[in-house]
VMD Tcl script that draws the C-alpha trace (Angstrom):
set ca {
  {21.76 21.45 -34.57}
  {21.08 18.54 -32.22}
  {24.01 16.52 -30.95}
  {24.88 13.28 -32.74}
  {22.57 10.53 -31.49}
  {24.08 7.34 -30.13}
  {22.38 4.00 -29.71}
  {23.32 0.76 -27.98}
  {23.33 -2.72 -29.51}
  {20.00 -3.37 -27.76}
  {18.47 -0.31 -29.42}
  {19.84 -1.40 -32.81}
  {18.12 -4.76 -32.37}
  {14.87 -2.95 -31.61}
  {15.20 -0.69 -34.67}
  {15.90 -3.64 -36.98}
  {13.40 -5.99 -35.33}
  {16.00 -8.68 -34.62}
  {17.60 -10.20 -31.53}
  {20.70 -8.83 -29.83}
  {22.54 -11.98 -30.86}
  {21.90 -11.08 -34.50}
  {23.38 -7.62 -33.97}
  {26.47 -9.17 -32.36}
  {26.76 -11.51 -35.33}
  {26.59 -8.56 -37.75}
  {29.40 -6.82 -35.84}
  {31.66 -9.87 -36.15}
  {30.90 -10.90 -39.73}
  {30.54 -7.59 -41.58}
  {33.61 -5.38 -41.80}
  {31.51 -2.42 -42.96}
  {29.32 -2.46 -39.82}
  {29.61 1.00 -38.19}
  {32.41 1.23 -35.66}
  {31.62 2.29 -32.08}
  {31.83 6.03 -31.50}
  {31.41 6.05 -27.74}
  {30.67 4.05 -24.64}
  {32.90 1.35 -23.22}
  {34.16 -2.00 -24.38}
  {31.33 -3.87 -22.67}
  {28.60 -1.46 -23.84}
  {29.68 0.39 -27.02}
  {27.62 3.18 -28.55}
  {27.02 3.68 -32.27}
  {26.04 6.74 -34.26}
  {22.35 6.39 -35.13}
  {22.61 7.87 -38.63}
  {25.41 5.52 -39.62}
  {23.52 2.54 -38.24}
  {20.34 3.41 -40.12}
  {22.31 3.89 -43.34}
  {23.94 0.47 -42.94}
  {20.63 -1.23 -42.13}
  {18.88 0.44 -45.05}
  {21.63 -0.62 -47.46}
  {21.19 -4.27 -46.47}
  {17.39 -4.22 -46.38}
  {17.24 -4.63 -42.61}
  {15.49 -1.36 -41.84}
  {11.76 -2.08 -41.52}
  {9.03 0.44 -42.17}
  {8.31 2.03 -38.82}
  {4.81 2.61 -37.55}
  {3.95 6.04 -36.10}
  {4.58 4.95 -32.51}
  {7.94 3.35 -33.27}
  {8.84 6.35 -35.41}
  {8.17 8.56 -32.38}
  {10.37 6.37 -30.20}
  {13.10 6.55 -32.82}
  {12.86 10.34 -32.99}
  {13.13 10.55 -29.20}
  {16.60 8.97 -29.40}
  {17.85 12.32 -30.70}
  {16.86 13.95 -27.41}
  {19.72 14.20 -24.98}
  {19.19 12.07 -21.89}
  {18.79 13.71 -18.52}
  {16.75 16.66 -19.80}
  {13.09 17.51 -19.26}
  {12.33 17.51 -22.98}
  {10.32 14.24 -23.00}
  {7.91 15.76 -20.46}
  {7.52 18.83 -22.67}
  {6.74 16.62 -25.66}
  {4.21 14.75 -23.53}
  {2.36 18.02 -22.89}
  {2.45 18.76 -26.61}
  {1.02 15.30 -27.37}
  {-1.83 16.04 -24.96}
  {-2.45 19.39 -26.61}
  {-2.51 17.83 -30.10}
  {-4.86 15.06 -28.96}
  {-7.29 17.57 -27.48}
  {-7.54 19.42 -30.79}
  {-10.33 18.42 -33.14}
  {-9.54 16.35 -36.20}
  {-9.55 19.31 -38.53}
  {-7.13 21.28 -36.38}
  {-4.79 18.28 -36.20}
  {-4.84 18.02 -39.97}
  {-3.93 21.69 -40.32}
  {-1.16 21.27 -37.75}
  {0.46 18.63 -39.96}
  {0.66 21.22 -42.75}
  {2.32 23.93 -40.64}
  {5.71 24.97 -42.02}
  {8.84 23.85 -40.21}
  {9.75 27.45 -39.45}
  {6.39 27.99 -37.68}
  {5.84 24.65 -35.93}
  {8.15 25.18 -32.86}
  {6.43 28.45 -31.93}
  {2.98 26.98 -32.56}
  {3.84 23.93 -30.45}
  {5.19 26.13 -27.65}
  {1.93 28.06 -27.48}
  {-0.20 24.92 -27.45}
  {1.92 23.11 -24.85}
  {2.09 26.10 -22.52}
  {-1.69 26.29 -22.55}
  {-2.05 22.70 -21.28}
  {1.06 22.50 -19.07}
  {-0.89 23.23 -15.85}
  {-2.89 20.03 -16.39}
  {0.16 17.87 -15.67}
  {1.97 17.70 -12.31}
  {5.54 18.94 -12.16}
  {5.27 21.23 -15.19}
  {4.73 24.85 -14.18}
  {6.84 27.00 -16.48}
  {5.95 28.10 -19.98}
  {7.28 25.59 -22.51}
  {9.41 26.51 -25.48}
  {10.47 24.38 -28.45}
  {13.30 25.05 -30.92}
  {13.99 23.97 -34.51}
  {16.10 21.11 -33.09}
  {12.83 19.62 -31.77}
  {11.19 19.43 -35.20}
  {11.70 15.66 -35.78}
  {10.02 14.81 -32.49}
  {7.24 17.37 -32.92}
  {6.40 15.99 -36.36}
  {6.50 12.42 -35.03}
  {4.14 13.38 -32.19}
  {1.63 14.88 -34.64}
  {1.74 11.78 -36.86}
  {1.45 9.36 -33.93}
  {-1.53 11.18 -32.39}
  {-3.25 11.35 -35.77}
  {-2.70 7.68 -36.61}
  {-2.90 5.89 -33.24}
  {-4.46 8.38 -30.84}
  {-3.29 10.48 -27.94}
  {-2.90 7.66 -25.37}
  {-0.52 5.80 -27.71}
  {1.67 8.89 -28.11}
  {1.60 9.57 -24.36}
  {2.62 5.95 -23.68}
  {5.58 6.17 -26.08}
  {6.77 9.46 -24.58}
  {6.38 8.29 -20.99}
  {8.21 5.08 -21.84}
  {11.32 7.07 -22.76}
  {11.35 8.77 -19.36}
  {10.76 5.45 -17.58}
  {13.86 4.03 -19.25}
  {15.89 6.74 -17.52}
  {14.21 6.74 -14.12}
  {15.91 5.02 -11.21}
  {12.61 3.51 -10.04}
  {12.46 -0.28 -10.22}
  {9.48 -2.54 -10.67}
  {7.46 0.02 -12.63}
  {4.73 -2.25 -13.98}
  {1.47 -1.30 -15.60}
  {-1.87 -2.85 -14.71}
  {-3.41 -4.58 -17.74}
  {-6.84 -3.22 -18.62}
  {-8.66 -6.57 -18.08}
  {-7.22 -6.83 -14.57}
  {-8.06 -3.20 -13.85}
  {-11.65 -3.82 -14.95}
  {-11.86 -6.96 -12.80}
  {-10.66 -5.03 -9.74}
  {-13.07 -2.18 -10.48}
  {-16.03 -4.57 -10.66}
  {-15.60 -5.13 -6.91}
  {-16.12 -1.46 -6.08}
  {-19.37 -0.53 -4.34}
  {-22.23 0.64 -6.53}
  {-22.32 4.40 -6.70}
  {-18.66 4.88 -5.74}
  {-18.22 8.45 -6.91}
  {-14.85 9.44 -5.45}
  {-11.98 7.01 -6.15}
  {-8.32 7.24 -5.14}
  {-5.25 5.40 -6.41}
  {-2.25 6.33 -4.22}
  {0.21 4.45 -6.51}
  {-1.46 5.28 -9.80}
  {1.30 4.28 -12.22}
  {-0.01 4.82 -15.74}
  {-3.58 5.46 -14.58}
  {-5.11 2.15 -15.66}
  {-7.03 1.55 -12.42}
  {-8.43 5.08 -12.30}
  {-9.50 4.78 -15.94}
  {-11.31 1.54 -15.01}
  {-13.04 3.34 -12.13}
  {-14.14 6.03 -14.56}
  {-15.65 3.36 -16.81}
  {-17.61 2.14 -13.76}
  {-19.10 5.60 -13.23}
  {-16.70 7.33 -10.82}
  {-16.72 11.09 -11.38}
  {-13.94 12.31 -9.05}
  {-10.55 10.66 -9.54}
  {-7.50 11.19 -7.33}
  {-4.05 9.78 -8.13}
  {-0.51 10.02 -6.80}
  {2.72 8.33 -7.83}
  {6.30 8.64 -6.66}
  {7.57 8.55 -10.27}
  {6.94 11.97 -11.81}
  {6.50 10.74 -15.38}
  {3.94 8.18 -14.21}
  {1.90 10.90 -12.53}
  {2.14 13.01 -15.69}
  {1.10 10.03 -17.80}
  {-1.92 9.36 -15.57}
  {-3.05 12.98 -15.75}
  {-2.71 13.01 -19.54}
  {-4.42 9.65 -20.09}
  {-7.36 10.53 -17.83}
  {-7.74 13.91 -19.52}
  {-8.03 12.09 -22.85}
  {-10.10 9.04 -21.85}
  {-12.30 10.57 -19.14}
  {-12.50 14.27 -20.02}
  {-15.76 14.82 -18.13}
  {-14.36 13.52 -14.81}
  {-12.84 15.72 -12.10}
  {-9.24 14.54 -12.02}
  {-6.52 15.47 -9.55}
  {-3.09 13.87 -9.91}
  {-0.02 14.64 -7.82}
  {3.59 13.46 -7.82}
  {5.20 12.24 -4.63}
  {5.60 9.38 -2.16}
  {2.11 8.61 -0.85}
  {3.35 6.91 2.33}
  {5.87 9.58 3.31}
  {4.23 12.66 1.79}
  {0.53 12.05 1.24}
  {-0.80 14.66 -1.18}
  {-4.37 13.75 -0.21}
  {-3.98 13.50 3.56}
  {-7.31 15.22 4.19}
  {-9.18 13.51 1.34}
  {-11.86 10.91 2.11}
  {-13.13 8.79 -0.77}
  {-15.77 6.15 -1.46}
  {-13.31 3.63 -2.85}
  {-9.61 2.98 -3.38}
  {-8.03 0.99 -6.20}
  {-4.32 0.32 -5.90}
  {-1.54 -1.81 -7.35}
  {1.30 -0.71 -5.04}
  {5.03 -1.42 -5.30}
  {6.03 -4.88 -4.06}
  {8.87 -5.82 -1.75}
  {9.95 -2.25 -0.96}
  {12.03 -2.39 2.23}
  {12.69 1.35 2.12}
  {9.07 2.43 2.48}
  {9.71 4.50 5.62}
  {9.01 2.07 8.44}
  {11.26 3.79 10.96}
  {10.17 7.37 10.33}
  {6.50 6.41 10.15}
  {6.47 4.09 13.17}
  {3.96 6.23 15.08}
  {1.79 7.20 12.12}
  {-1.95 7.17 12.96}
  {-2.70 5.21 9.80}
  {-1.46 1.98 11.43}
  {-4.77 1.26 13.16}
  {-4.31 -2.49 12.68}
  {-0.66 -2.74 13.70}
  {2.68 -1.28 12.67}
  {3.85 -3.06 9.49}
  {7.33 -4.57 9.58}
  {10.09 -3.37 7.33}
  {9.46 -6.28 4.94}
  {5.69 -5.69 4.94}
  {5.35 -2.60 2.75}
  {2.23 -4.10 1.19}
  {0.42 -4.08 4.55}
  {1.44 -0.44 4.96}
  {-0.29 0.29 1.65}
  {-3.35 -1.65 2.81}
  {-3.72 0.53 5.89}
  {-2.93 3.70 3.95}
  {-5.84 2.88 1.62}
  {-8.16 2.13 4.55}
  {-7.28 5.48 6.15}
  {-8.66 7.30 3.10}
  {-11.99 5.48 3.04}
  {-15.26 6.93 4.26}
  {-17.17 4.64 6.65}
  {-18.49 1.77 4.58}
  {-16.02 2.54 1.78}
  {-14.20 -0.25 -0.02}
  {-10.60 -0.76 -1.12}
  {-9.37 -3.27 -3.71}
  {-5.62 -3.87 -3.86}
  {-3.51 -6.04 -6.17}
  {-0.86 -7.66 -3.99}
  {1.76 -10.42 -4.26}
  {0.77 -13.81 -2.80}
  {3.40 -13.65 -0.05}
  {1.43 -10.86 1.65}
  {-1.19 -13.45 2.63}
  {1.26 -15.75 4.41}
  {4.52 -14.08 5.47}
  {5.12 -14.63 9.21}
  {6.17 -11.00 9.72}
  {2.68 -9.79 8.78}
  {0.54 -12.23 10.77}
  {-0.38 -9.72 13.52}
  {-1.63 -7.12 11.06}
  {-3.47 -9.80 9.08}
  {-5.05 -11.07 12.29}
  {-6.40 -7.60 13.14}
  {-7.72 -7.08 9.62}
  {-9.58 -10.40 9.88}
  {-10.74 -10.02 13.51}
  {-12.16 -6.54 12.91}
  {-14.12 -7.67 9.84}
  {-12.20 -5.29 7.55}
  {-10.96 -8.03 5.21}
  {-13.94 -9.01 3.08}
  {-12.50 -11.17 0.29}
  {-9.27 -12.53 -1.13}
  {-9.09 -13.59 -4.78}
  {-6.17 -15.61 -6.20}
  {-5.42 -14.79 -9.86}
  {-3.67 -17.06 -12.38}
  {0.00 -16.48 -13.10}
  {0.35 -14.19 -16.08}
  {-2.46 -11.85 -15.02}
  {0.03 -8.99 -14.58}
  {3.74 -8.43 -14.09}
  {5.63 -10.17 -12.63}
  {4.12 -12.79 -14.95}
  {5.48 -15.86 -13.16}
  {3.56 -15.00 -9.97}
  {-0.16 -15.47 -9.36}
  {-1.20 -12.19 -7.72}
  {-4.01 -11.70 -5.20}
  {-6.89 -9.24 -5.01}
  {-7.61 -8.03 -1.48}
  {-11.05 -6.54 -0.85}
  {-11.37 -4.51 2.35}
  {-14.09 -2.31 3.84}
  {-13.85 0.35 6.50}
  {-16.43 -0.30 9.24}
  {-18.98 2.37 9.89}
  {-22.13 3.00 11.92}
  {-25.18 1.18 10.64}
  {-23.17 -1.46 8.78}
  {-23.75 -5.12 9.60}
  {-21.03 -6.97 11.46}
  {-19.09 -9.26 9.17}
  {-18.38 -12.80 10.35}
  {-17.11 -14.49 7.17}
  {-14.43 -13.89 4.54}
  {-14.84 -14.86 0.89}
  {-12.00 -16.86 -0.66}
  {-11.93 -17.27 -4.42}
  {-9.28 -19.22 -6.33}
  {-9.20 -18.37 -10.04}
  {-5.69 -19.75 -10.53}
  {-5.20 -22.82 -12.64}
  {-8.14 -23.13 -15.01}
  {-9.02 -19.76 -16.55}
  {-7.23 -20.12 -19.90}
  {-8.80 -19.99 -23.32}
  {-6.46 -22.81 -24.40}
  {-6.68 -25.84 -22.15}
  {-4.50 -27.72 -21.72}
  {-1.77 -25.11 -22.20}
  {0.98 -26.21 -24.56}
  {4.10 -24.70 -26.00}
  {5.07 -25.21 -29.60}
  {7.16 -28.14 -28.40}
  {4.07 -29.76 -26.94}
  {5.20 -29.39 -23.32}
  {3.25 -27.66 -20.56}
  {3.77 -23.92 -20.51}
  {6.00 -22.21 -18.00}
  {6.96 -18.63 -17.21}
  {5.68 -15.95 -19.51}
  {4.83 -18.37 -22.36}
  {1.15 -18.81 -21.59}
  {-2.15 -19.15 -23.32}
  {-4.39 -16.07 -23.17}
  {-6.45 -15.81 -20.00}
  {-10.22 -15.82 -20.32}
  {-10.78 -12.45 -18.67}
  {-14.53 -12.21 -19.38}
  {-15.10 -15.59 -17.68}
  {-12.89 -14.67 -14.73}
  {-14.64 -11.34 -14.28}
  {-18.10 -12.91 -14.54}
  {-17.25 -15.57 -11.93}
  {-15.78 -12.99 -9.59}
  {-18.84 -10.76 -9.85}
  {-21.20 -13.72 -9.37}
  {-19.44 -15.04 -6.27}
  {-19.09 -11.55 -4.79}
  {-22.82 -10.90 -5.27}
  {-23.66 -14.29 -3.72}
  {-21.35 -13.55 -0.80}
  {-22.98 -10.18 -0.12}
  {-26.43 -11.83 -0.09}
  {-25.08 -14.53 2.22}
  {-23.71 -11.92 4.62}
  {-27.03 -10.08 4.71}
  {-28.76 -13.20 6.04}
  {-28.69 -14.32 9.65}
  {-29.26 -17.58 11.48}
  {-27.79 -21.05 11.35}
  {-29.62 -22.11 8.18}
  {-27.80 -19.82 5.76}
  {-25.40 -21.44 3.32}
  {-22.95 -19.96 0.81}
  {-23.20 -21.59 -2.64}
  {-19.48 -22.21 -2.98}
  {-17.47 -24.58 -5.13}
  {-14.95 -27.06 -3.80}
  {-11.42 -25.74 -4.30}
  {-12.66 -22.59 -6.04}
  {-14.92 -20.53 -3.78}
  {-15.94 -20.58 -0.15}
  {-17.03 -18.33 2.72}
  {-15.02 -19.12 5.85}
  {-15.94 -17.99 9.38}
  {-13.59 -15.41 10.83}
  {-12.99 -17.57 13.90}
  {-11.64 -20.38 11.70}
  {-9.03 -18.02 10.23}
  {-7.58 -16.82 13.54}
  {-4.99 -19.54 14.04}
  {-1.32 -19.12 14.90}
  {-0.18 -18.47 11.32}
  {-3.07 -16.45 9.81}
  {-2.27 -17.84 6.36}
  {-4.87 -16.31 4.05}
  {-3.75 -17.98 0.81}
  {-7.00 -18.95 -0.99}
  {-5.74 -22.31 -2.25}
  {-4.77 -23.40 1.27}
  {-7.91 -22.11 2.91}
  {-10.23 -23.61 0.30}
  {-8.56 -27.00 0.66}
  {-10.15 -27.22 4.13}
  {-13.65 -26.42 2.84}
  {-15.76 -29.55 2.45}
  {-19.01 -29.40 0.49}
  {-22.14 -30.27 2.44}
  {-23.17 -33.72 1.23}
  {-26.49 -35.54 1.44}
  {-25.59 -38.97 2.96}
  {-28.24 -40.78 0.92}
  {-27.04 -39.14 -2.31}
  {-23.41 -39.97 -1.53}
  {-24.32 -43.57 -0.73}
  {-26.08 -43.91 -4.09}
  {-23.11 -42.32 -5.90}
  {-20.77 -44.80 -4.20}
  {-23.01 -47.71 -5.20}
  {-23.18 -46.45 -8.81}
  {-19.40 -46.12 -8.88}
  {-19.00 -49.66 -7.61}
  {-21.35 -50.95 -10.31}
  {-19.31 -49.17 -13.01}
  {-16.13 -50.61 -11.54}
  {-17.62 -54.13 -11.50}
  {-18.64 -53.88 -15.16}
  {-15.23 -52.49 -16.16}
  {-13.47 -55.29 -14.24}
  {-15.55 -57.91 -16.05}
  {-14.71 -56.29 -19.39}
  {-11.02 -56.29 -18.45}
  {-11.17 -59.97 -17.60}
  {-12.84 -60.66 -20.94}
  {-10.23 -58.62 -22.82}
  {-7.47 -60.69 -21.23}
  {-9.15 -63.99 -22.04}
  {-9.51 -63.34 -25.79}
  {-5.77 -62.92 -26.28}
  {-4.37 -66.20 -27.46}
  {-0.73 -67.21 -27.86}
  {1.62 -70.15 -28.02}
  {5.32 -70.54 -27.41}
  {7.65 -70.33 -30.38}
  {10.81 -72.38 -30.77}
  {13.40 -72.42 -28.02}
  {15.52 -69.76 -29.74}
  {12.54 -67.54 -30.49}
  {11.47 -66.41 -33.92}
  {13.85 -64.26 -35.96}
  {12.97 -62.24 -39.06}
  {14.47 -59.85 -41.50}
  {13.62 -56.19 -40.80}
  {13.59 -52.95 -42.71}
  {13.98 -49.45 -41.32}
  {11.06 -47.03 -41.61}
  {13.25 -44.78 -43.76}
  {13.61 -47.64 -46.28}
  {9.86 -48.28 -46.27}
  {9.24 -44.58 -46.92}
  {11.61 -44.60 -49.88}
  {9.90 -47.74 -51.20}
  {6.44 -46.14 -51.01}
  {5.06 -48.50 -48.36}
  {4.87 -45.64 -45.83}
  {4.40 -41.89 -45.75}
  {6.05 -40.03 -42.85}
  {4.47 -36.74 -41.77}
  {4.92 -34.30 -38.89}
  {3.85 -30.82 -37.88}
  {6.19 -28.03 -39.02}
  {5.73 -24.85 -36.95}
  {5.48 -21.55 -38.85}
  {5.63 -23.38 -42.18}
  {4.04 -21.07 -44.75}
  {2.20 -23.31 -47.14}
  {-0.55 -22.28 -49.59}
  {-3.89 -23.65 -48.53}
  {-2.79 -24.02 -44.92}
  {-4.12 -20.67 -43.72}
  {-6.15 -20.72 -40.47}
  {-9.88 -21.10 -40.89}
  {-12.76 -20.29 -38.58}
  {-13.65 -23.97 -38.16}
  {-10.12 -25.22 -37.44}
  {-10.08 -28.87 -36.26}
  {-8.87 -29.75 -32.76}
  {-5.22 -30.58 -32.20}
  {-4.10 -34.09 -31.22}
  {-1.14 -33.71 -28.85}
  {1.55 -36.01 -27.50}
  {-0.16 -35.79 -24.11}
  {-3.38 -37.07 -25.70}
  {-1.49 -40.03 -27.15}
  {0.09 -40.93 -23.82}
  {-3.13 -40.48 -21.84}
  {-5.27 -42.45 -24.30}
  {-7.69 -39.56 -24.87}
  {-9.07 -37.91 -27.97}
  {-7.75 -34.58 -29.32}
  {-7.78 -31.79 -26.71}
  {-5.39 -29.19 -28.15}
  {-6.19 -25.95 -29.98}
  {-4.91 -25.57 -33.52}
  {-5.23 -21.79 -33.33}
  {-1.79 -21.58 -31.72}
  {-0.29 -23.17 -34.82}
  {-2.03 -20.93 -37.34}
  {0.21 -20.79 -40.39}
  {2.02 -24.02 -39.47}
  {1.84 -27.17 -41.57}
  {-0.36 -29.46 -39.46}
  {-1.39 -32.66 -41.27}
  {-4.87 -34.01 -40.64}
  {-5.06 -37.48 -39.12}
  {-6.84 -40.27 -41.02}
  {-8.22 -43.62 -39.82}
  {-5.43 -46.19 -39.89}
  {-2.58 -43.73 -39.36}
  {0.05 -44.84 -36.83}
  {0.91 -42.09 -34.35}
  {4.30 -42.32 -32.58}
  {5.47 -40.07 -29.75}
  {8.62 -38.16 -30.69}
  {10.03 -38.15 -27.14}
  {10.60 -41.43 -25.33}
  {9.80 -41.97 -21.67}
  {6.88 -41.20 -19.40}
  {3.77 -43.29 -19.04}
  {1.35 -44.64 -21.60}
  {1.90 -46.29 -24.99}
  {4.44 -44.92 -27.44}
  {2.30 -45.65 -30.49}
  {-1.39 -45.77 -31.36}
  {-3.50 -46.53 -34.41}
  {-5.84 -43.66 -35.23}
  {-9.52 -44.49 -35.20}
  {-12.71 -42.50 -35.69}
  {-12.02 -40.53 -32.49}
  {-8.74 -39.15 -33.84}
  {-9.72 -38.88 -37.51}
  {-9.94 -35.32 -38.80}
  {-7.87 -33.85 -35.96}
  {-4.75 -31.83 -36.72}
  {-1.46 -33.50 -35.85}
  {0.20 -31.79 -32.90}
  {3.92 -31.27 -32.32}
  {6.18 -33.99 -30.92}
  {4.28 -36.73 -32.81}
  {5.39 -38.66 -35.90}
  {2.63 -39.84 -38.24}
  {3.21 -43.03 -40.22}
  {0.61 -43.54 -42.96}
  {0.94 -47.11 -44.31}
  {-0.17 -48.33 -47.70}
  {-2.93 -50.79 -46.64}
  {-2.07 -53.05 -49.57}
  {1.43 -53.55 -48.16}
  {1.35 -52.85 -44.40}
  {-1.20 -53.55 -41.64}
  {-1.64 -50.56 -39.30}
  {-1.91 -52.53 -36.04}
  {1.05 -54.72 -37.00}
  {3.09 -51.56 -37.68}
  {2.03 -49.85 -34.44}
  {2.79 -52.91 -32.34}
  {6.35 -53.29 -33.58}
  {7.40 -49.61 -33.85}
  {6.00 -48.94 -30.36}
  {7.89 -51.74 -28.64}
  {10.34 -50.75 -25.90}
  {13.32 -52.36 -27.68}
  {12.55 -50.64 -30.96}
  {12.06 -47.23 -29.33}
  {15.31 -47.60 -27.36}
  {17.25 -48.46 -30.51}
  {15.88 -45.46 -32.41}
  {16.33 -42.88 -29.61}
  {19.13 -40.36 -29.29}
  {20.05 -37.92 -26.55}
  {21.07 -38.01 -22.91}
  {18.56 -36.13 -20.76}
  {15.72 -36.10 -23.31}
  {15.44 -39.09 -25.63}
  {14.24 -38.09 -29.09}
  {12.87 -40.84 -31.30}
  {14.28 -40.84 -34.85}
  {11.36 -42.41 -36.78}
  {13.51 -43.40 -39.75}
  {15.57 -45.71 -37.52}
  {12.58 -47.74 -36.27}
  {12.60 -51.30 -37.61}
  {9.67 -53.30 -39.00}
  {9.70 -57.06 -39.72}
  {9.28 -58.06 -43.37}
  {6.29 -60.41 -43.28}
  {3.53 -61.32 -45.72}
  {0.37 -59.24 -45.35}
  {-1.70 -62.19 -44.06}
  {0.80 -62.82 -41.28}
  {0.97 -59.09 -40.54}
  {-2.79 -59.09 -40.00}
  {-2.50 -62.03 -37.62}
  {0.00 -60.07 -35.52}
  {-2.10 -56.94 -35.96}
  {-5.17 -58.62 -34.45}
  {-3.08 -59.67 -31.44}
  {-1.67 -56.16 -30.99}
  {-5.18 -54.70 -31.26}
  {-6.38 -56.99 -28.45}
  {-3.34 -55.99 -26.34}
  {-4.19 -52.30 -26.90}
  {-7.79 -53.00 -25.84}
  {-6.49 -54.76 -22.72}
  {-4.31 -51.75 -21.86}
  {-7.19 -49.31 -22.39}
  {-9.59 -51.34 -20.24}
  {-6.95 -51.70 -17.51}
  {-6.58 -47.93 -17.46}
  {-10.34 -47.53 -17.18}
  {-10.46 -49.96 -14.24}
  {-7.63 -48.09 -12.49}
  {-9.41 -44.77 -12.97}
  {-12.76 -46.05 -11.70}
  {-11.11 -47.79 -8.74}
  {-9.37 -44.56 -7.73}
  {-12.64 -42.59 -8.05}
  {-14.53 -45.14 -5.94}
  {-11.79 -45.24 -3.29}
  {-11.66 -41.43 -3.06}
  {-15.46 -41.19 -2.79}
  {-15.68 -43.81 -0.05}
  {-12.74 -42.36 1.91}
  {-14.28 -38.89 1.77}
  {-17.65 -40.27 2.86}
  {-16.17 -42.12 5.86}
  {-14.06 -39.15 7.01}
  {-16.90 -36.63 6.57}
  {-19.35 -38.78 8.52}
  {-21.72 -39.13 5.57}
  {-21.09 -42.89 5.30}
  {-20.81 -45.47 8.04}
  {-18.77 -48.68 7.69}
  {-20.79 -51.89 7.59}
  {-20.81 -55.47 6.38}
  {-21.48 -56.49 2.78}
  {-25.09 -57.25 3.74}
  {-25.58 -53.58 4.72}
  {-24.42 -52.20 1.37}
  {-26.99 -50.89 -1.09}
  {-27.72 -53.02 -4.06}
}
mol new
graphics top color blue
foreach p $ca { graphics top sphere $p radius 0.5 }
foreach p [lrange $ca 0 end-1] q [lrange $ca 1 end] { graphics top cylinder $p $q radius 0.2 }
display resetview
């Protein structure tokens, strides 16, 4: 019989689908929670059977899907053995069977399944690196064998292989083992040369980049990885997803022990380890691969760059996914300078943060080509900056309404990013094929540009796309720029006149020396009396009739309120939440005090129909008892907001504590008209400030670029 299986608190949280804090709470509050049976005081171990029994008795044991069931079964396998690799071979064998054979395998008796599985796995063992001996399963392996069969049948072979490899990765000592998301792998593969038949990935990980190359038509795939289970996973995944390709995968350290030292390929795709100071710099100091300079100990990424170049046939192309520091670290400037000077570096693409792990870093794509006879001499490098604007949810918001940080991000628009990359790469190749002074690359300010090699060879050799593209100025027609400046000035003149008019229509007179005093009521009292309705968005609130629909309205956010814009948010993120729809006359109040812009606004036609975003309070007055503009003017005043705010670092506005004067409706409307004119004044002042800044920036750019010449007022265009 198998040994008793032990699990940690973290594994219990995964089984139950709760947080670790919840498990800790169970341990403290429930006397019948299973006692630890192993481990230490800081990391106790629990018997899996007892834990599952306790969870099932309290209704905390969810129904497991086939993949999670397989992971659960693997916990019965003793750590430190080679059994997970044997199960991986069996998963491959089951996946390669036809559907009928898999169905019959599920019906095999328990007494026969281990022998049947041993025969199948031994047949396919030679396909995976590091597995040479005949494989043999025992009755103790039955739970895992059954789980493998069910997982392959329900979710496919790659899913089962991923679950099995994941168990081995949990035990490996390798750090920073990240996969390459399929959209990123496809984007990198789109930069490969047409007709690239032989493709190598010397740090193949789970095989995602090689699978992308296969989808682009590559027929001979070569992979190597220092982590044995990763190499096995790649071999299995490629055998399942690209069965008609010639695949060779080896385990080992590509830099120290290159399994393909004599192999020349058409293209290389690689997402190498980052920040590895133990890559072999001392022992490989005189290696012939360092044709562009010996990489420093802290420059393992540049060692991988040259390793990839060494495997390319003349004219071949390599695409690497590298951290942004590789483009600017001082220790690598000499190697970068040689890569640029020799024309090997062809393009550098900056990706948005969240494209791949580590998610907080915006990675770079490096495109390099090995020079060869008959190839044109390259004199420019393409820089492309995709970071910052390639989200399907702009602007990005969290559920709290604040800008996103870290891993909490809106989904990236991979199809748009890939299309832009392909378009600019194709335009760059056409640009490079031309000659003469008249050629021009159709770039985009701050996003894409082709820079001369000579301009890059400064003292630092900083190749960061954002920095390099900041120096690229679009070629401007002086006459066109002059007309744009004149048009901007005309818009500014009209807006200034409108601002002056808005200020002149506001009338007032001084009250008594002591100032007017009135009785007030709190918003909470007005709500209880029926004069007001107070609404807000409730995240994850399950309410009948509030299900997401295909034509969901836009979301009005706190940032929209402060900036004076219409709704710009996406309600899709709050699918299932209770998000009231804004009506004309509603008073919208920011829930967090501070920052710029008004604290309150009356909803008009622009906001009507939009869904209310988080961090906004909606006050819906009864028009027979309260005037909307009167209400907005008083609840949005600085004194009122200060009196209703709580907190130290972040001031949260308690809407029920806001005070409203008790005045007759006619007098409310008189105040409301005044507040409406003040709001119009503020909006027009903002428009003047915006237009003035645009005009100033346009004129400054024109003077510094030489497109405009300073002159007297008589010289200016009408």
